Structures are given as C-alpha cells and as structure tokens.
N, C-alpha and C positions, 0 to 999 in steps of 0.2 A: 318577894324575899326568896332567895334560892341559895342553898348551901351557905347561909349566913351572910349573903350579899344582897343589899337592896339594889335591884336593877335600875330603878329610876334614879337613885342617888349616883350609881355608877355612871349612867349615861350623862347625867348633868355634870359630874366632875370631869369626865373625859371628853366632854363636848361631842360625844359620839351618839348619834341618833339610832333609833330602832331601824329606820329606813336604811342608814348606812350599814348597819349590821346585817340586814337582809340581803343587801347588794353585795357586800364584801365577803361575808362569811355565812352563806346559806347552809353550809354543812352543820353549823351549830343549831339551826332551826329544824333540822331533820332528825334530831336525836330523840324526839318524841312525836307521836302522831298528832297531838293537839297543836304543837308549835308548827309542825309541818303544814297543817291546814291553814294556819295564819299566813305562812309563807306562800301557800298556793293562792289564797285570796289576794294577797299583795300583788302577785304576778298577774293575776286575772284582771286587775284593775289599773295596770300601767298604761300610759299613753302609747298608742301605736301609730306610727307614720303620721305625725302631725300635719304633714303637707297635704294629705288626702282629706278633702272636705267631708267625706262620709264619716270620718271619725270625730268630726266636730259637731255632728248633728245632735240635737237635743235628746233623741231617743238613745243614742249611743252613750251620751254623758249620763243619762238616767240609768242605763244599764250598769255602768261602772259604779255609780253612787249606790244603787240598790244592792249590788253584789257585795260591795265593801261593808256597807252599813247592815244589810240584811244578814250577811255572814257572821258579823259580830253579835248581833242580837240573837241569831239562831243558836250560837254557841252558848248564850246566856239565858236561853228561854226558860220560862218558869213552868209552863204546862202546855199540853196540846189540847185544843178545844174542839176539833172536829176533823172529819175527813170529808172532803167535798168532791163532787164529780161534775165537771163541766159538761155541757151538752156537746157531743161530738157526732156529727153525721157520718155514717159509714158509707163513703163513696169511693168506688174503685179509682185508683190513681195515685200519683206520687207528687212530690214537690217539683218545681221547675229546676232548671240548672242552678247550682248554688256556688257561692264563693265562701271559703272558710275564713273566719277571723284569723288573720296572720299573727296570732299571739304565740310564737314558738316557746317563749319563756314559760307560759302557763302550761302548755301541753308537755313540755319537758319536765316540769315539776310534778305533773300528774304521774309520769313514769316513776319519778323518784319516790313519791309517797306510796304508790302501790307496790313498789319494790319493798318498801318498809313493811307494808301490810303482809306481803307474801312471806317475808322473813319471820314476821310475828306469828303467822299461822303455822309455819314450819316449827317454830319453837314450841308453840302450844301442842302441836301434834306429837312432837318428841317427848314432851313432858307427860302427855296423856298415855303414851305408849309405855314409858318407864313406870309410871305410877299405877296405871290401870290395865296395861296389856290389852289395849282396845282392839288390836287387830285380830286377837284370838278369843275375844269375849263377846258373845252374841248380845249381851245386855247393853252394849255400847254401840249398837248398829246405827242409832240415830246420830250419835256423835261422829261416827265415821262418815256418815252421809254429809254432815255439816262441813267437815273438812273438804270433802270432794266438791261440794257445792260452792263453798267460798273460793276454792282454788279456780273453779270454772268461771266464776264471776270476775275474779281478778284477771284471769287470762283474757277474757273478752275485752275488758276495759283496756288492758295493755295493747291488745291487737288493734282496737279502734283508735287509740291514741297514736300508736305508731303509724297507722294509716293516715290520720289527720296531719301528722308532722310531714309525712311524705307528700301529701296533697298540697300542703302549704308551700313546701319547697318548690314543687313543680309549678304551682299556680303563680308564685311570685317571680319565678325565673322565665315564665312563658313557655314552659316545657310540659304542660298538662297533656296527658295521653288519654285515649278513649277508655281504657280499662279503669283508670282512676276516676274519670268523669262518671262512668256507669256506677261505680261503688258509691260515690257521693250522691248520685241521683237516687240511690236506694236508701235514703235516710229514713223515710217512714212512708208507709202506704197501706191501704186496706185491701186484703185479698179475699174475694168472695168464696173461692174454692175452700179455703181453710177457715173462713169466718173469723179471721184474726188480723191484727195489725202486724205488719212485717217490716223488716229493715233493721239496719245496725243500730240506729238510735233507739228504736223501739225496744230492742233487746237490752240496750244499755240502761234504759229507764226501769225496766221491769223484766228481769231475766226469768222469773218463775211463773208469773201469772199474767198472760197477755190480755185476759179479759179486763184486768184492772190497769192496763198500761197507761191510760189517760186519767187515772185517779192521782191527784196530787194532795199531799198533806198540806193543810193550812195550819199555821201556828199563830198564836197571838202572844206576843212577849210584852210584858208590862215594863215600860221604860220610865214613866213619870207618874207619880200620884201627888195630888194636891188636895188635902182635906179642906173642908169648909172653913171660911173665916167670917164669923157672924157679923162682927162690927164693920166689915167691908162689904157686906151683902154678897159674898162670893160663895156659891153653892158647892164649890169643889170640882175637881176634874180628874179623870184617869185617862192617860194617853197610851195607846197600845200601837205597836207596829205589827201588822199582819203580814205574814210571809206565805207566799204561795209559790211552790217550786216543784220540780225543776221545769224551767221554761226553755223553749227554743226561741231565741231572739232572731228577728228577721228585719233586715233593712234592704231596700232595693239599691243595688250598686252596679256600676258599669264595669265589666271586665276590661282592664286597661289594655289588654293585648288584642282581643278580638272585637272590642267596642260593642259588646252586647250587654243588655241589662240583665242582671241575675239577682238572686237572693243571697245576701250575706248572712251566714248563720253564726250564732255565738251562744254559749251557755250563760244563763244568768238567773238571778233571783228576781222575783217580782214582789215588791213590798208596798204596802199602803198603810197610812196612819188612820187610826180610829180614835176619836175623842168622845168620851162618854161622861155622864154625870158621876161624880164620886159616890160610890156605894161599896161598903165593905163586903157585901154579898154579891158574888158574881152571877149575873143573869146570862147563862150560857145560850139560851134561845135567842136573846137579843144580839149577842155577839155573833152567832151563826148567821142571823139575818143580815147583819151589817157586812159581813164578809161576802155572803152570797149576792148581795145587791150592789156591791161596789163596782165602779166602772173599771 
C-alpha cells in the first residue's frame, strides 16, 4: 500500500508486472534506497549471454538463485547470530588473470544507487550544518569524520565500479590493454611487508580495518516455522536460511579472444538452509555450530 494505492491490485488490473516496471521505468525504483536495492538485485540476477555455456553452469545458476533469494531474506532478516572468521592462510601472491562477469546493467545500477547515497549524505551534511553548525563546533568532530569517511567509501566504490565497466567493455570487444589487466590482477593479495591484505577488492570489502578483511557476517533469517502436531506425531521444525557474504564467485572460463583459461569473477551471496527441531527458545551455540560446520 503506497499513497492509498494497493500495488499488487494495480499490477493485476493493469496486467503490468514488477519485472516490466523494473525494465521500463527503473527511475521509479530509484526514488528510495530500499527499492533501488531491489532493482540492483534484479539486475544482478539477469541472464547474461545465454549462448555462452559458462553462464549455464550449475555454479553460476546457484549464484543467481542465492543472490536473488539471499538478498530478499537479508532485507527481511530477524536477527544476527554471529560473526565468523574463515581460516585464511597468508601466502604472498595474487589471483591469476581474471575475466569480469559482463553484467553491465548491474554495475551501471551500482553507480545509480551510490549516486543516490552521495546525494543523501550531502543532504544530511547540509541539514547538520544548518541545525548544529558542525563545521565550527568541536563537539561534532566525530560527525564531521563520519561524513568524510562515508564520502571516501562511496568514492572508492564508484571508482572501482567505473573501472569494472571499462574493463568489461574492453574485455568484450577484445581491446583489453595491459594497464587494465594489471588493475584487475590486483584484485586481492597478501603483502608481507605491510602484513596486510592489499588490492581494490580488499579495500572494497573493508575500507577501515584490513585485519578483519576476510571476516564475513553470517546471518540466520527465520523463513518457516512449523509447531508440533501431536496427533500426527510431528515434532515440529524451524527452517532458517543462513547467509554468508560477501563472496568472490569464481568459475574457470576461457578468454574468447586469446583462448586462455582465466577466472571469471562475480559478486554474490552464499546461502545455505538449516532445518532444526522446533523450539521456542533459540539455542545460539547450536546455530553457530551448524553454520561453522556447513559445507
């Protein structure tokens, strides 16, 4: 229900689907950050180059499913249950040559949504200046730092996204140059001299704390509960979708121009289901064990 209009009823009466709305009038979905995220997830999971067998692989189909479903559940999550840290061996080196998922629609939408974020931050900063005179008040130094920090993060995301769009255009036209290849090669790597993870994707994941760069939040979102049914001898069940993000997706793909095998990279959610016995009291330790031990 929005402005007195039932959207579902509107779509049914007009025979106009949400998919059509996203394709034909994306500007309407960019009017709020939340709806813009829905549009971003929609574009992230569209079919790409159906003639290329790599995009028909089970791993790639799973990536689209997990991203679409995981994104929806993530937006509706009920609580965070833990923060996990996978075992990562610090070995000097970087990824092999890579190919970028040629999803221009997704990356162009990333630019749109972060343009909206940038405008939102600017509005908030102007409001703070008018109401609190933050630029001349030492008491608001932390707030000033937050604006500078948020702008820096947005700037980096925009720069990386523009770089990926440029790389995709060069990659798909067979005009990839050495400078762009070197930038892509620097996706992530461990540097002994700095004792830190380096690379543009590393900074994208965690702009402030490189020690935690490979820490990913795990969320458990309750999607189905079924209480016991005594006369059917059913003990009840609770089904959770566990989200582990953000992941770098990898598929081996042959570069169509130089006929060399490379790694195709793409952003995605990783989601797993957990089914547990119905119990009104949540056993967090058991949930943590299930997430830690999942394959």
